[in-house]
C-alpha positions as CSV (number, residue, x, y, z in Angstrom):
1,M,20.4,-30.6,-10.0
2,L,16.9,-30.2,-11.4
3,A,15.8,-28.2,-8.3
4,I,18.8,-25.9,-8.7
5,A,18.1,-25.4,-12.4
6,L,14.4,-24.6,-11.7
7,M,15.4,-22.1,-9.0
8,A,18.0,-20.5,-11.3
9,G,15.5,-20.2,-14.1
10,S,12.9,-18.6,-11.9
11,F,15.5,-16.1,-10.5
12,L,16.5,-15.2,-14.1
13,T,12.8,-14.4,-15.0
14,M,12.8,-11.9,-12.1
15,M,15.9,-10.3,-13.6
16,F,14.1,-9.8,-16.9
17,G,11.6,-7.6,-15.1
18,M,14.4,-5.5,-13.5
19,R,15.7,-4.8,-17.0
20,G,12.3,-3.9,-18.4
21,L,12.0,-6.9,-20.6
22,Y,8.5,-7.8,-19.5
23,D,7.3,-4.6,-21.4
24,R,8.5,-6.1,-24.7
25,M,6.5,-9.3,-24.3
26,P,2.8,-10.0,-24.7
27,L,1.0,-8.9,-21.5
28,P,-0.1,-12.5,-20.4
29,V,3.5,-13.7,-20.9
30,G,5.0,-10.8,-19.0
31,T,2.5,-11.4,-16.2
32,A,3.3,-15.1,-16.0
33,L,7.0,-14.4,-15.8
34,Y,6.6,-11.7,-13.2
35,E,4.5,-14.1,-11.0
36,T,7.0,-16.9,-11.4
37,G,10.1,-14.9,-10.9
38,T,9.0,-12.9,-7.9
39,S,7.3,-15.9,-6.2
40,S,10.5,-17.9,-6.5
41,I,12.4,-15.5,-4.2
42,F,10.1,-16.3,-1.3
43,V,10.0,-20.1,-2.1
44,M,13.8,-20.2,-2.2
45,M,14.1,-18.3,1.0
46,Y,11.8,-20.7,2.9
47,L,13.7,-23.7,1.4
48,V,17.0,-22.3,2.6
49,I,15.6,-21.7,6.1
50,L,14.1,-25.2,6.1
51,F,17.3,-27.0,5.0
52,L,19.4,-24.9,7.4
53,V,17.1,-26.1,10.3
54,L,17.3,-29.7,9.0
55,D,21.1,-29.6,8.8
56,I,21.4,-28.2,12.3
57,A,19.1,-30.9,13.5
58,R,21.3,-33.5,11.8
59,L,24.5,-32.1,13.3
60,C,22.8,-32.1,16.8
61,H,21.8,-35.8,16.2
62,I,18.1,-34.8,16.5
63,I,17.3,-36.5,13.2
64,P,19.3,-39.3,11.5
65,R,21.6,-38.7,8.5
66,T,19.4,-41.1,6.4
67,F,16.5,-38.7,6.7
68,L,18.3,-36.2,4.4
69,Y,19.9,-38.5,1.8
70,N,18.1,-40.3,-1.0
71,N,14.9,-40.3,1.0
72,W,11.8,-39.8,-1.1
73,Y,9.6,-39.6,1.9
74,T,11.5,-36.5,3.0
75,V,11.2,-35.0,-0.5
76,L,7.4,-35.7,-0.5
77,G,7.1,-34.2,3.0
78,I,9.0,-31.1,2.1
79,T,6.9,-30.6,-1.1
80,I,3.6,-30.9,0.8
81,L,4.8,-28.5,3.5
82,M,5.9,-25.9,1.0
83,V,2.7,-26.2,-1.0
84,G,0.7,-25.9,2.1
85,I,2.6,-22.8,3.4
86,F,2.3,-20.9,0.1
87,V,-1.3,-21.8,-0.6
88,Y,-2.1,-20.5,2.9
89,G,0.0,-17.4,2.2
90,N,-1.9,-16.7,-1.0
91,L,-5.4,-17.2,0.6
92,H,-4.3,-14.9,3.5
93,Y,-3.2,-12.2,1.0
94,Q,-6.5,-12.3,-0.8
95,H,-8.3,-11.5,2.5
96,K,-8.2,-7.8,3.1
97,Y,-8.3,-6.8,6.8
98,R,-10.5,-3.9,7.8
99,Q,-8.7,-1.8,10.4
100,E,-10.8,0.8,12.3
101,L,-9.3,3.9,13.8
102,T,-10.9,6.8,15.8
103,L,-9.0,10.1,15.5
104,T,-10.2,12.9,17.9
105,T,-9.4,16.6,18.1
106,S,-10.1,19.2,20.8
107,R,-11.1,21.7,18.1
108,P,-14.7,21.9,17.0
109,M,-15.7,20.2,13.8
110,A,-18.9,20.5,11.8
111,R,-19.4,16.7,11.8
112,P,-17.4,13.5,12.1
113,L,-15.7,12.6,8.8
114,K,-15.2,9.0,7.6
115,L,-11.9,8.3,5.8
116,V,-10.7,5.3,4.0
117,M,-6.9,5.2,3.9
118,V,-4.8,2.7,1.8
119,S,-1.2,2.4,0.7
120,D,1.0,0.2,-1.5
121,L,-1.6,-1.0,-4.1
122,H,1.2,-1.9,-6.5
123,I,-1.1,-2.3,-9.5
124,G,0.5,-3.7,-12.6
125,Y,1.4,-7.1,-13.9
126,H,0.4,-9.0,-10.8
127,N,-2.4,-6.8,-9.5
128,P,-4.5,-6.3,-12.7
129,R,-7.6,-4.3,-13.4
130,K,-10.0,-7.0,-12.2
131,E,-8.2,-7.0,-8.8
132,L,-8.4,-3.2,-8.6
133,H,-12.1,-3.4,-9.5
134,R,-12.7,-5.5,-6.4
135,W,-10.8,-3.0,-4.2
136,V,-12.7,-0.1,-5.6
137,D,-16.0,-1.8,-4.8
138,M,-14.7,-2.6,-1.3
139,I,-13.8,1.1,-0.7
140,N,-17.1,2.4,-2.1
141,A,-19.0,0.1,0.2
142,E,-17.6,2.1,3.1
143,E,-19.3,5.2,1.8
144,P,-16.3,7.4,2.8
145,D,-16.2,11.2,2.8
146,L,-12.6,11.2,1.7
147,I,-10.0,8.6,0.4
148,L,-6.3,9.0,1.2
149,I,-3.5,7.0,-0.5
150,A,0.0,7.0,1.0
151,G,2.0,6.2,-2.2
152,D,3.0,3.2,-4.4
153,V,-0.2,3.1,-6.3
154,I,1.9,1.8,-9.2
155,D,4.2,-1.2,-9.1
156,M,7.2,-1.2,-11.6
157,S,5.8,-0.5,-15.0
158,M,3.2,1.8,-16.6
159,R,2.5,-0.6,-19.4
160,P,-0.1,-2.8,-17.8
161,L,-1.9,0.3,-16.4
162,K,-2.2,1.8,-19.9
163,E,-3.2,-1.4,-21.7
164,E,-5.9,-2.2,-19.2
165,R,-7.0,1.5,-18.8
166,M,-6.8,1.1,-15.0
167,H,-7.4,4.8,-14.5
168,E,-11.1,4.2,-15.3
169,E,-11.4,2.1,-12.1
170,F,-10.2,5.0,-9.9
171,Q,-12.8,7.2,-11.6
172,R,-15.5,4.9,-10.0
173,L,-14.5,5.9,-6.5
174,S,-17.4,7.8,-4.9
175,A,-15.4,10.3,-2.8
176,P,-12.5,12.7,-3.5
177,V,-9.1,11.0,-3.6
178,Y,-5.8,12.6,-2.4
179,A,-2.5,10.9,-2.5
180,C,1.3,11.4,-2.2
181,L,4.0,9.7,-4.4
182,G,5.9,6.6,-3.3
183,N,9.3,5.3,-4.4
184,H,7.7,2.9,-7.0
185,E,6.1,5.9,-8.8
186,Y,9.8,6.9,-9.5
187,Y,10.8,3.4,-10.5
188,S,7.9,3.3,-13.1
189,G,8.7,6.7,-14.4
190,E,7.6,9.8,-12.4
191,P,6.2,11.9,-15.3
192,G,4.1,9.0,-16.5
193,A,2.9,8.3,-13.0
194,Q,1.8,11.9,-12.6
195,Q,-0.2,11.7,-15.8
196,F,-1.8,8.5,-14.6
197,Y,-2.9,10.2,-11.4
198,R,-4.4,13.0,-13.4
199,D,-6.3,10.6,-15.7
200,A,-7.5,8.7,-12.6
201,G,-8.9,11.8,-11.0
202,I,-6.5,11.5,-8.0
203,H,-5.4,14.8,-6.5
204,L,-1.6,14.5,-6.1
205,L,-0.1,16.3,-3.1
206,R,3.6,16.9,-3.7
207,D,5.0,19.0,-0.9
208,N,1.8,21.0,-0.8
209,V,-1.3,21.4,1.4
210,V,-5.0,21.3,0.8
211,T,-7.9,22.0,3.1
212,I,-11.1,20.0,2.9
213,G,-13.7,21.2,5.3
214,D,-12.3,20.9,8.8
215,L,-9.3,18.8,7.6
216,C,-5.9,20.0,6.4
217,I,-4.1,17.3,4.3
218,I,-0.3,17.6,3.8
219,G,1.3,15.5,1.1
220,R,5.0,15.0,0.9
221,D,7.0,14.0,-2.1
222,D,8.7,10.7,-1.7
223,R,12.2,10.7,-0.1
224,T,13.5,9.2,-3.4
225,N,13.5,12.8,-4.5
226,H,16.4,14.2,-2.6
227,H,15.3,17.7,-3.4
228,R,11.9,17.5,-1.7
229,K,11.0,20.2,0.7
230,S,11.5,19.6,4.4
231,L,8.3,19.2,6.5
232,G,9.2,22.3,8.4
233,K,9.3,24.4,5.2
234,I,6.0,23.0,4.0
235,V,4.4,23.9,7.4
236,N,5.9,27.4,7.5
237,E,4.7,28.1,3.9
238,N,1.1,27.1,4.8
239,K,0.8,28.3,8.4
240,S,-2.6,30.0,7.9
241,L,-4.2,26.9,6.2
242,I,-2.9,24.6,8.9
243,S,-3.8,26.8,11.9
244,N,-7.3,27.4,10.6
245,S,-8.1,23.7,10.3
246,S,-9.4,21.4,13.0
247,Y,-7.3,18.4,12.2
248,T,-4.0,18.0,10.2
249,I,-3.1,14.8,8.4
250,L,0.3,14.1,6.9
251,L,0.8,11.7,4.0
252,D,4.4,10.5,3.7
253,H,5.1,7.2,2.0
254,Q,8.2,6.1,3.8
255,P,8.0,6.2,7.6
256,Y,11.5,7.6,8.4
257,H,12.2,10.4,10.9
258,L,8.8,10.2,12.6
259,E,10.0,12.9,15.1
260,Q,9.6,15.5,12.3
261,A,5.8,15.2,12.4
262,E,5.8,15.6,16.2
263,Q,8.1,18.6,16.0
264,Q,5.7,20.3,13.6
265,H,2.6,19.5,15.7
266,I,1.0,17.3,13.1
267,D,-2.1,15.5,14.5
268,F,-1.8,12.3,12.4
269,Q,0.7,10.8,10.0
270,F,-0.3,8.0,7.6
271,S,2.5,6.0,5.9
272,G,3.1,2.7,4.2
273,H,6.2,1.3,2.3
274,T,7.3,-1.3,4.8
275,H,4.6,-4.0,3.9
276,H,5.5,-5.2,7.4
277,G,8.0,-7.4,5.5
278,Q,5.3,-9.2,3.6
279,I,6.3,-12.6,5.0
280,W,8.0,-13.8,8.1
281,P,10.9,-13.5,9.0
282,I,11.4,-10.4,6.8
283,S,9.0,-8.7,9.2
284,W,11.7,-9.0,11.9
285,I,14.0,-7.1,9.6
286,T,11.6,-4.2,9.0
287,E,10.9,-4.0,12.7
288,S,14.6,-3.5,13.3
289,I,14.9,-0.8,10.6
290,Y,12.0,1.4,11.4
291,E,10.9,3.1,14.6
292,C,7.4,1.7,13.8
293,A,7.2,-0.8,10.9
294,F,3.5,-1.5,11.3
295,G,0.4,-0.4,13.1
296,S,-0.5,2.5,15.5
297,H,2.2,4.6,17.1
298,Q,2.4,7.8,19.1
299,R,5.0,10.4,19.8
300,G,3.8,13.2,22.1
301,N,0.4,14.5,20.8
302,T,1.1,13.1,17.2
303,R,-0.5,9.8,16.2
304,Y,0.8,7.6,13.4
305,Y,-0.4,4.6,11.5
306,I,2.1,2.6,9.3
307,S,0.1,0.4,7.0
308,S,1.3,-3.0,5.7
309,G,-0.4,-2.1,2.4
310,L,-3.5,-3.1,0.5
311,G,-1.6,-4.7,-2.4
312,I,1.8,-6.3,-2.5
313,W,5.1,-6.4,-4.4
314,G,6.1,-9.7,-6.0
315,G,4.5,-13.0,-5.1
316,K,1.0,-12.8,-3.7
317,F,1.8,-14.3,-0.2
318,R,1.2,-12.9,3.3
319,I,2.7,-15.1,6.0
320,G,2.7,-13.5,9.4
321,T,1.5,-10.2,8.0
322,R,-1.7,-9.0,6.4
323,S,-3.1,-6.9,3.6
324,E,-5.3,-4.1,4.9
325,Y,-7.3,-1.0,4.5
326,I,-8.0,1.6,7.2
327,V,-11.4,3.0,8.0
328,A,-11.0,6.1,10.2
329,E,-13.5,8.4,11.8
330,V,-12.2,11.9,12.5
331,R,-14.3,13.7,15.1
332,S,-14.2,16.4,17.6
333,K,-14.5,15.8,21.3
334,K,-17.1,18.5,21.2
335,S,-20.7,18.1,19.9
336,F,-21.7,19.0,16.3
337,S,-25.0,20.1,14.9
338,V,-27.4,17.8,13.0
339,S,-27.9,20.4,10.3
340,S,-24.3,20.6,9.4
341,E,-24.1,16.8,9.2
342,K,-27.0,16.7,6.7
343,F,-25.4,19.5,4.7
344,F,-22.2,17.5,4.4
345,R,-24.0,14.3,3.4
346,M,-25.8,16.3,0.6
347,G,-22.5,17.7,-0.6
348,R,-21.0,14.2,-0.8
349,K,-24.0,12.8,-2.7
350,F,-23.8,15.8,-5.1
351,Y,-20.1,15.1,-5.7
352,G,-20.9,11.5,-6.6
353,K,-23.6,12.5,-9.1
354,Q,-21.4,15.1,-10.7
355,K,-18.6,12.5,-11.1
356,L,-21.0,10.1,-12.7
357,L,-22.2,12.8,-15.2
358,S,-18.6,13.6,-16.0
359,L,-17.8,10.0,-16.7
360,E,-20.9,9.7,-19.0
361,N,-19.9,12.7,-20.9
362,T,-16.3,11.4,-21.3
363,N,-17.6,8.0,-22.6
364,K,-19.9,9.8,-25.1
365,N,-16.9,11.8,-26.4
């Protein structure tokens, strides 16, 4: 009865968040309830799986009935097992896997470009500013030319982002940042999310296109918005920009209908959303839902990468999956000149200096 009461209480704390009650509590209290409530889902799921396996083993006479009734050794063993699983899951989540990609084009490019790509940060109650600070340092250490984010920067509420002024962390990024919206930006309130993007210095691509040097970046609105433009319409409206670029990258948060990028001759699509299930065996479910739920994929001449995400929703556990960021080099199969490479490096350094000066002026004001 005690175990049932604890699980019911934990589940209720998660329901508080669904109704926005965390926002009415002191931030530390809301954070603690969020962590407890969302973590309880995964703990309960693993307990159900474990007891189901034990019951089947008992019915098949693999283990004796006395093993499951009034046996404190069994209780102790299950407790140690569950603690061990979820301590491992948390430690595994804290480690961020660095995934390298090489993307090539037959068109000429001035120089290879280094991109850092991330998705599903889910900053908020459980991924606070100090965690975001660590991620920004990690991305800056790569010295990228460009940073791309495939949605779900925000978790469920704008309140923690505002109180901790998390936009200031994004302002420390040393390269331009382009992103598309995810479904959680709509859950947290899309107008507020857009304002956060502006404050953070993130260039939001919402069914539009931008060219950066030899790259053309297309950002789609999330499919939560049923009135978003089709990819075909976006491409037709920006034919000249796309045709004049050396390499086209599509940012689309949810990896449905991958054939559309292939039909529009997109070079590379970057998506997130699936989290690869976060923990096993949910990963089996996502793999059955999506054409590609995680990792590299290819259709025709179009390459894809579906990220399991840098952050996470709910309890901070990764079991059978990983938290990751992608470091990609985009280069031409043809050679490039040394002078153009030096010019681009000078431009990136100039951008960094200008951004620092802008931040200093903002702080003075």
